[in-house]
MDAnalysis code that builds the backbone (N, CA, C; Angstrom):
import MDAnalysis as mda
import numpy as np

u = mda.Universe.empty(183, n_residues=61, atom_resindex=np.repeat(np.arange(61), 3), trajectory=True)
u.add_TopologyAttr("name", ["N", "CA", "C"] * 61)
u.add_TopologyAttr("resid", np.arange(1, 62))
u.add_TopologyAttr("resname", ["MET", "ALA", "GLU", "GLY", "ALA", "GLY", "ALA", "GLU", "GLY", "LEU", "CYS", "SER", "PRO", "ILE", "GLY", "LYS", "SER", "ALA", "ARG", "LEU", "VAL", "ASP", "ALA", "PRO", "PHE", "SER", "ARG", "ASP", "LYS", "VAL", "TRP", "SER", "ILE", "LEU", "SER", "ALA", "PHE", "GLU", "ARG", "GLY", "PHE", "SER", "ASP", "ALA", "ARG", "GLY", "VAL", "ILE", "SER", "LEU", "ASN", "VAL", "VAL", "ILE", "ALA", "GLU", "GLU", "GLY", "VAL", "ALA", "SER"])
u.atoms.positions = np.array([
    [41.288, -46.277, 82.171],
    [42.361, -45.350, 81.870],
    [41.878, -43.943, 82.154],
    [42.780, -43.140, 82.637],
    [42.424, -41.765, 82.972],
    [42.116, -40.963, 81.723],
    [41.225, -39.985, 81.898],
    [40.923, -39.093, 80.775],
    [42.181, -38.389, 80.334],
    [42.383, -38.301, 79.039],
    [43.526, -37.585, 78.517],
    [44.865, -38.237, 78.837],
    [44.877, -39.549, 79.021],
    [46.133, -40.242, 79.330],
    [47.128, -40.020, 78.204],
    [48.337, -39.655, 78.597],
    [49.369, -39.418, 77.605],
    [50.232, -40.652, 77.408],
    [51.369, -40.452, 76.765],
    [52.285, -41.550, 76.467],
    [52.696, -42.284, 77.745],
    [52.966, -41.540, 78.798],
    [53.390, -42.160, 80.058],
    [52.304, -43.080, 80.611],
    [51.047, -42.637, 80.492],
    [49.935, -43.431, 81.005],
    [49.635, -44.668, 80.182],
    [50.139, -44.747, 78.969],
    [49.875, -45.895, 78.100],
    [51.026, -46.885, 78.026],
    [52.237, -46.427, 78.214],
    [53.404, -47.288, 78.030],
    [53.392, -48.473, 79.005],
    [53.105, -48.213, 80.262],
    [53.094, -49.275, 81.264],
    [52.038, -50.351, 80.976],
    [50.777, -49.985, 80.694],
    [49.783, -51.015, 80.383],
    [50.123, -51.816, 79.113],
    [50.751, -51.169, 78.148],
    [51.153, -51.888, 76.931],
    [52.220, -52.917, 77.288],
    [53.175, -52.531, 78.128],
    [54.215, -53.468, 78.569],
    [53.628, -54.638, 79.343],
    [52.680, -54.346, 80.238],
    [52.036, -55.417, 81.011],
    [51.264, -56.360, 80.100],
    [50.571, -55.808, 79.115],
    [49.817, -56.634, 78.165],
    [50.747, -57.518, 77.349],
    [51.872, -56.964, 76.944],
    [52.850, -57.744, 76.172],
    [53.363, -58.917, 77.004],
    [53.648, -58.684, 78.267],
    [54.127, -59.772, 79.129],
    [53.065, -60.848, 79.312],
    [51.799, -60.455, 79.389],
    [50.718, -61.430, 79.562],
    [50.648, -62.436, 78.415],
    [50.964, -61.982, 77.219],
    [50.887, -62.868, 76.050],
    [52.273, -63.270, 75.556],
    [53.287, -63.028, 76.392],
    [54.668, -63.393, 76.084],
    [55.140, -62.796, 74.759],
    [54.762, -61.539, 74.535],
    [55.152, -60.830, 73.309],
    [56.372, -59.963, 73.609],
    [57.226, -59.765, 72.623],
    [58.377, -58.882, 72.845],
    [57.916, -57.452, 73.098],
    [58.638, -56.760, 73.954],
    [58.290, -55.378, 74.293],
    [59.570, -54.587, 74.461],
    [59.676, -53.500, 73.735],
    [60.805, -52.592, 73.865],
    [60.253, -51.227, 74.245],
    [60.550, -50.804, 75.479],
    [60.030, -49.516, 75.946],
    [60.476, -48.385, 75.024],
    [61.711, -48.450, 74.539],
    [62.215, -47.398, 73.654],
    [61.404, -47.304, 72.366],
    [61.092, -48.451, 71.770],
    [60.317, -48.441, 70.522],
    [58.885, -47.967, 70.765],
    [58.267, -48.515, 71.807],
    [56.884, -48.137, 72.119],
    [56.822, -46.654, 72.480],
    [57.777, -46.193, 73.291],
    [57.785, -44.797, 73.712],
    [57.898, -43.856, 72.522],
    [58.755, -44.198, 71.545],
    [58.922, -43.308, 70.391],
    [57.627, -43.222, 69.579],
    [56.905, -44.321, 69.468],
    [55.632, -44.317, 68.733],
    [54.577, -43.531, 69.511],
    [54.473, -43.797, 70.801],
    [53.492, -43.078, 71.621],
    [53.770, -41.577, 71.626],
    [55.035, -41.220, 71.722],
    [55.393, -39.796, 71.731],
    [55.033, -39.124, 70.408],
    [55.262, -39.832, 69.312],
    [54.977, -39.259, 67.994],
    [53.486, -38.997, 67.798],
    [52.646, -39.863, 68.359],
    [51.204, -39.750, 68.150],
    [50.448, -39.287, 69.385],
    [51.174, -38.867, 70.415],
    [50.534, -38.512, 71.687],
    [49.449, -37.458, 71.536],
    [49.680, -36.496, 70.709],
    [48.687, -35.425, 70.541],
    [47.340, -35.972, 70.053],
    [47.382, -37.020, 69.257],
    [46.156, -37.594, 68.716],
    [45.356, -38.404, 69.717],
    [46.014, -39.002, 70.715],
    [45.263, -39.809, 71.668],
    [45.194, -39.195, 73.057],
    [45.825, -38.060, 73.274],
    [45.766, -37.455, 74.598],
    [44.423, -36.769, 74.851],
    [43.681, -36.517, 73.779],
    [42.335, -35.976, 73.907],
    [41.431, -37.088, 74.447],
    [40.595, -36.793, 75.402],
    [39.720, -37.800, 76.025],
    [38.808, -38.484, 75.013],
    [38.591, -37.867, 73.861],
    [37.721, -38.472, 72.846],
    [38.495, -39.340, 71.868],
    [39.792, -39.424, 72.026],
    [40.632, -40.201, 71.104],
    [40.370, -41.694, 71.206],
    [40.651, -42.381, 70.141],
    [40.485, -43.832, 70.098],
    [41.806, -44.451, 69.683],
    [42.195, -45.514, 70.357],
    [43.424, -46.219, 70.010],
    [43.038, -47.602, 69.504],
    [43.544, -47.949, 68.354],
    [43.283, -49.260, 67.773],
    [44.623, -49.921, 67.475],
    [44.805, -51.115, 67.987],
    [46.051, -51.841, 67.775],
    [45.798, -53.070, 66.924],
    [46.734, -53.361, 66.054],
    [46.655, -54.547, 65.230],
    [47.873, -55.400, 65.549],
    [47.630, -56.621, 66.001],
    [48.716, -57.505, 66.390],
    [48.800, -58.643, 65.390],
    [50.012, -58.883, 64.908],
    [50.239, -59.974, 63.965],
    [51.237, -60.924, 64.604],
    [50.890, -62.189, 64.639],
    [51.772, -63.193, 65.201],
    [52.198, -64.122, 64.073],
    [53.488, -64.167, 63.815],
    [54.028, -65.021, 62.759],
    [54.422, -66.364, 63.358],
    [54.236, -67.389, 62.589],
    [54.670, -68.712, 63.038],
    [56.184, -68.767, 63.003],
    [56.744, -69.509, 63.918],
    [58.198, -69.633, 63.983],
    [58.703, -70.277, 62.693],
    [59.728, -69.693, 62.124],
    [60.316, -70.231, 60.912],
    [59.657, -69.749, 59.636],
    [58.614, -68.933, 59.759],
    [57.912, -68.416, 58.589],
    [58.311, -66.966, 58.403],
    [58.816, -66.639, 57.238],
    [59.210, -65.253, 56.961],
    [57.977, -64.397, 56.788],
    [58.046, -63.175, 57.321],
    [56.890, -62.283, 57.166],
    [57.164, -61.207, 56.152],
])
């Protein structure tokens, strides 16, 4: 990833990753989150940590 990648530079790879694991992806939802926190990760020293939870079908979360 490029140094100082902003929301635009992250949205596409997140979408591609979601498709690889057949996870739902909404560009509008992801974009709003990335835009809200862009200042925190646009610095080249920023760290992004994602937590993914997969619920079993038919199990309420």
